[in-house]
VEXVO-182195 format. One record per atom (N, C-alpha, C): residue in three letters; x, y, z. Coordinates in steps of 0.02 Angstrom, whole numbers, plus 32768, in hexadecimal, padded with zeros to 4 digits. Example, Ala and Ser with C-alpha at 12.3 -4.5 7.8 and 13.67 -1.06 7.14 Angstrom:
ALA82947EE48186 ALA82677F1F8186 ALA82947F5B8186 SER82827F908162 SER82AC7FCB8165 SER82858002818A 
END
This chain:
METD7A53E599764 METD7DC3E4D9740 METD7FD3E599718 SERD82A3E7A96F1 SERD8543EAA96BE SERD8753E6596A6 ILED8713E539669 ILED8893E23963F ILED8C93E52960F THRD90F3E48962A THRD9483E6695F7 THRD9633E5295B6 PROD9723E60958E PROD97C3E619550 PROD9BB3E27953A GLUD9B23E209528 GLUDA053E029516 GLUDA213E2794F2 VALDA6C3E199510 VALDA993E3A94DC VALDAB13E1C94AD LYSDAA63E579464 LYSDAAE3E3C943A LYSDAF43E4B9415 SERDB273E3293F2 SERDB4E3E4993D4 SERDB523E769394 ARGDB8C3E91937B ARGDB8C3EB8934F ARGDB6B3EAF9329 GLYDB733E63930A GLYDB523E3A92D2 GLYDB0E3E4492BA METDB023E13930B METDAC23DFF9325 METDA903E49931B LYSDAAE3E719320 LYSDA783ECC9309 LYSDA6B3EDD92EC PHEDAA73ED992B4 PHEDABB3EE69270 PHEDA813E9F923F ALADA803E709252 ALADA4E3E4C9234 ALADA073E5C9241 GLUDA023E58927E GLUD9C83E75929F GLUD9A63EB39267 GLUD9DD3EDC9267 GLUD9A63F0C924C GLUD9A53F10920B GLND9CC3EEC91EB GLND9C93EE9919E GLND9823EB091A3 LEUD96B3E9191B6 LEUD9173E5C91B1 LEUD8FE3E9191C7 LEUD90B3EB791F8 LEUD8C03F019204 LEUD8B43F2791CF LYSD8EF3F2C91A8 LYSD8E83F6D917E LYSD8CA3F46912A HISD8D93EFA9138 HISD89C3EFF9104 HISD85C3EC19117 GLYD8413ED09141 GLYD7F93EB99172 GLYD7EC3E819190 TRPD8313E7391BB TRPD82B3E4C91DA TRPD81F3E51923E THRD7F13E18924D THRD8053E469297 THRD7FE3E0892BE GLND81F3DFB92FC GLND82C3DF29332 GLND7F53DB09346 GLYD8013D5B9347 GLYD7EB3D26935C GLYD7CC3D1592F7 LYSD7D83D3292CD LYSD7B03D13927A LYSD7EE3CEB9263 GLYD7D93CC4924C GLYD8113CA69231 GLYD8213CB891DB LEUD86B3CA991D0 LEUD88A3CBD9183 LEUD8683C959161 GLYD85C3CC79114 GLYD84F3CAD90EE GLYD8043CBB90BA ARGD7F13CB19093 ARGD7C43CE0907E ARGD7773CCF909E LYSD77B3C93909B LYSD72C3C8490CB LYSD74D3C669121 GLUD7863C8F9119 GLUD78B3C94916F GLUD7863C5B918A ASND7A03C2D9181 ASND7A13BE191AC ASND7DB3BD791A4 GLYD8133C0791A2 GLYD8583BE7919D GLYD8713BEF91E7 ILED8C93BE0920B ILED8CD3BE59249 ILED8B23C31925F THRD8B03C0D92AB THRD8A03C7592DC THRD8ED3C7892F4 GLND91A3C499319 GLND9453C5C9336 GLND9903C5E930A ALAD9BB3C749323 ALAD9E93C9092FC ALADA063C5392F9 ILEDA4F3C3D92C5 ILEDA763C2192CB ILEDAA43C2392FA LYSDABC3C069338 LYSDB033C029365 LYSDB323C09931A VALDB6B3C359346 VALDB933C1D9304 VALDBD43C05934D THRDBF03BD59350 THRDC2F3BA99376 THRDC6D3BBE9350 LEUDCA63BDF9377 LEUDCEC3BCC935C LEUDD013BA0937B LYSDD403B73931C LYSDD3D3B41932D LYSDD873B3C934B GLNDD9F3B17937F GLNDDE43B1293AC GLNDE233AF793A2 ASPDDF73AB79397 ASPDE423A87936F ASPDE4D3A929315 THRDE723A729312 THRDE983A6F92CF THRDE8A3A4B92A3 HISDE623A2892A4 HISDE3C39EA928A HISDE1E3A009247 GLYDE0939E1921B GLYDDDD39F591E8 GLYDD9239E99200 VALDD5D39FC91C5 VALDD2439EE91CB VALDD0F39A591D2 GLYDCE7397A9203 GLYDCDB3943920C GLYDD0C3912921A HISDD3F392D9245 HISDD803907924E HISDD6938E3927F ASPDD7938A8929C ASPDD4D387A92C7 ASPDDA0386D92F3 PRODDA6387D931F PRODDEC387D935F PRODDE13836936D ALADDB837FE937D ALADDA437CB937D ALADDB437909342 LYSDDB6379B9313 LYSDDD4378592D4 LYSDDFD374C92B4 GLUDE33376C92D7 GLUDE7D375292E6 GLUDE8837169329 PHEDE5E3721934A PHEDE4736E79389 PHEDE1736B89371 THRDDDB36D09336 THRDDA23697931E THRDDA9369192DD ASNDDD736A992CF ASNDDEB36819279 ASNDE0D363F928B HISDE0B36039275 HISDE3535B19280 HISDE3135A09231 TRPDE6935BA920D TRPDE7635B991CD TRPDEA2358591B1 TRPDEAD357391F2 TRPDEE0353491E5 TRPDE9334E791FD ASNDE6434F59208 ASNDE4F34CC9213 ASNDE1434CA91C2 GLUDE03350F91B4 GLUDDD735139176 GLUDE0534F59133 LEUDE4C34F59127 LEUDE8834DD90FB LEUDE8934849121 PHEDE873488914F PHEDE7A342B9159 PHEDE46340E9136 ASNDE1634299158 ASNDDC834079132 ASNDDC8340890E8 LYSDDD1344590BC LYSDDE934479086 LYSDE123416906A THRDE4033FE907E THRDE6733F3905D THRDE5E33859072 ALADE393386909B ALADE13335190B5 ALADDD433299081 ALADDA5337E9091 ALADD7833599055 ALADD9F334F8FFD ASNDDC533568FFB ASNDDDB33438FB2 ASNDE1233138FB1 LEUDE1832EC8FDD LEUDE4B32B38FDE LEUDDF932718FEC VALDE1232308FD1 VALDDEB31FB8FCA VALDE1831C68FE3 VALDE033197901C VALDE1F315D9027 VALDE123130900B GLUDE14310C8FC9 GLUDE1730C38FC1 GLUDE3A308F8FE0 THRDDFA304B900C THRDE2530169025 THRDE202FF08FF7 GLYDE5C2FC18FC5 GLYDE462F8C8FAF GLYDE742F478FCA GLNDE7D2F018FA5 GLNDE9A2ED68FA0 GLNDEEF2F008FC0 ASPDEF82F298F87 ASPDF3F2F288F7B ASPDF582F718FA1 GLYDF2D2F778FED GLYDF1D2FB59002 GLYDF032FFA9017 VALDF193022902B VALDF08305F902B VALDF12308E9008 GLNDEF030A38FEA GLNDEF930E28FA6 GLNDED9312A8F92 ILEDF0B31538FBB ILEDEE4318F8FBE ILEDEF731BF8F8A ARGDEAE31D38F58 ARGDEA531F58F26 ARGDE7F32408F20 ARGDEB732678F0D ARGDE8B32B18EF8 ARGDE5B32B88EC3 LEUDE1A32D28EFD LEUDDD832E68EC8 LEUDE0C33278E97 SERDE19334B8E98 SERDE2933828E73 SERDE6733908E76 LYSDE7233848E41 LYSDEDE33AE8E29 LYSDEEC33E78E1C GLUDEBA340F8E35 GLUDEAF34538E28 GLUDEDD347B8E69 THRDF15349D8E4D THRDF5234C78E8E THRDF2534FB8E5F THRDF4135278E92 THRDF42357D8E7D THRDFA335828E8E HISDFBC35B08E6F HISDFF635C38E69 HISDFF936078E6E ASNDFDF36228EB1 ASNDFF7366F8ECE ASNE02D369E8ED9 ARGE05536958EA7 ARGE0A536C18EA9 ARGE09237228E9A PROE0B437298EB9 PROE0B2377F8EB5 PROE0CB37898E7A LYSE0C6379F8E67 LYSE0E037C98E22 LYSE11737F18E3B PROE13837FC8DF9 PROE18238168E11 PROE178385B8E00 ASNE18C38948E1F ASNE18238CC8E48 ASNE1BE38E68E01 METE19139128DBB METE1A639398DA0 METE1E739668DA4 LEUE1E739828DBF LEUE20039BE8DE6 LEUE251398D8DF2 TYRE24D39538E0E TYRE2A639378E28 TYRE2AD390B8DF2 GLNE29838FE8DBD GLNE2C438CA8D8D GLNE2FD38D38D71 LYSE31B391C8D7D LYSE35239398D45 LYSE37E392C8D90 PHEE36A39158DCE PHEE39539058E0B PHEE3B238B68E02 VALE3ED38C58E33 VALE40938728E15 VALE42B387A8E6D LYSE43338368E8A LYSE432382D8EC6 LYSE49E381B8EDC VALE48E384C8F06 VALE4E838428F0B VALE4F5382B8F4C LEUE53838158F76 LEUE55738098F9D LEUE57F384B8FB6 GLUE570387B8FDB GLUE5B138A88FE1 GLUE5C63894901F ALAE60B38AA9034 ALAE63838909048 ALAE64438C09095 GLYE635389E90B6 GLYE63238949107 GLYE5EE38B29126 VALE5B238A290E1 VALE57838A590F7 VALE551387C90FC ARGE5333868912A ARGE5013818912C ARGE4E5380F9124 GLYE4B937DC90CF GLYE48D37D590BA GLYE47F37FE9061 PROE46B3802902C PROE472380D8FF0 PROE45038578FFB SERE47238968FC0 SERE42D38B48FB4 SERE43538D38F80 PHEE40938F88F52 PHEE3FB39048F23 PHEE40B39488F05 LEUE43139388EE2 LEUE44B395E8EBA LEUE438397D8E5D PROE44539B58E57 PROE42539BC8E11 PROE46739A48DD1 SERE452396A8DA5 SERE48939428D86 SERE4BB39838D65 TRPE4AC39B18D50 TRPE4EA39DD8D49 TRPE52139F98D81 LEUE5103A028DC0 LEUE5273A0E8DE2 LEUE56539C88DF1 LEUE56839948DD7 LEUE597395D8DDA LEUE5D339568DA5 LEUE5D739918D77 LEUE5FC39A78D3B LEUE63039C18D63 GLUE65E39AD8D3E GLUE6A739DB8D50 GLUE69A3A138D34 PROE6B73A438D42 PROE6B83A968D1F PROE6D63A858CEB GLUE6F73A768CBD GLUE7043A738C88 GLUE6DB3A548C67 GLNE6A83A208C77 GLNE68B3A038C59 GLNE6443A498C56 LEUE6313A698C81 LEUE5FD3AA58C85 LEUE6003ACE8C56 LEUE6323ACB8C43 LEUE64F3B0A8C04 LEUE6423AFA8BC8 CYSE6383AA88BC5 CYSE61C3A898B76 CYSE5C33A808B72 VALE5BB3A948BB8 VALE5573A898BBD VALE5463A988B7E PROE5183A938B5E PROE4F33AB38B32 PROE4C53AE88B46 TYRE4D53B2D8B37 TYRE48F3B538B62 TYRE46F3B698B0D GLNE4223B628B1D GLNE4013B738ADC GLNE3DE3BB78ADC LEUE3FD3BF18AC2 LEUE3C43C278ACC LEUE3863C2C8AA7 SERE35B3C528AC7 SERE3203C5F8A85 SERE30C3C8D8ABE GLYE2C63CAB8A89 GLYE2A03CCD8A9D GLYE2B73D1B8A7D PROE2883D4F8A7D PROE28C3D928A5D PROE2C23DA48A5C SERE2FD3DA78A9D SERE3383DC88AAC SERE37D3DB98A76 ILEE3623D778A4B ILEE3973D708A27 ILEE38E3D9589DE THRE3B43DA789BF THRE3B43DCB8992 THRE3E73DA98954 
END
């Protein structure tokens, strides 16, 4: 009974030729002590568009509202006294995570255009009248000025 050799890709043939050129023989492990891996790593193509380590079930198993409720409830203390029930916060620390304004658009102003629904953003110099545009100082600088 003859054993048919496995069909090797062009890259696999090249890698095996390189290893054989440096003294490796079939069945030996890699490395100086020849105790490394003996089988080539098989590469598979990633067919989806998600990143490495993406868990598609995470959005269904992540109960963020439950974690938020538990964190908030752990920060409250309910005290019962003669004058009723008192609720006290343990930590007064709050976070204010506000997005920083985009520096690119700081010179823009919000205006409403006629016939357009909602605000649009235009550069402030576009709101000037044509006569006012002629009066806007233009600074020249650089090596082109003599």
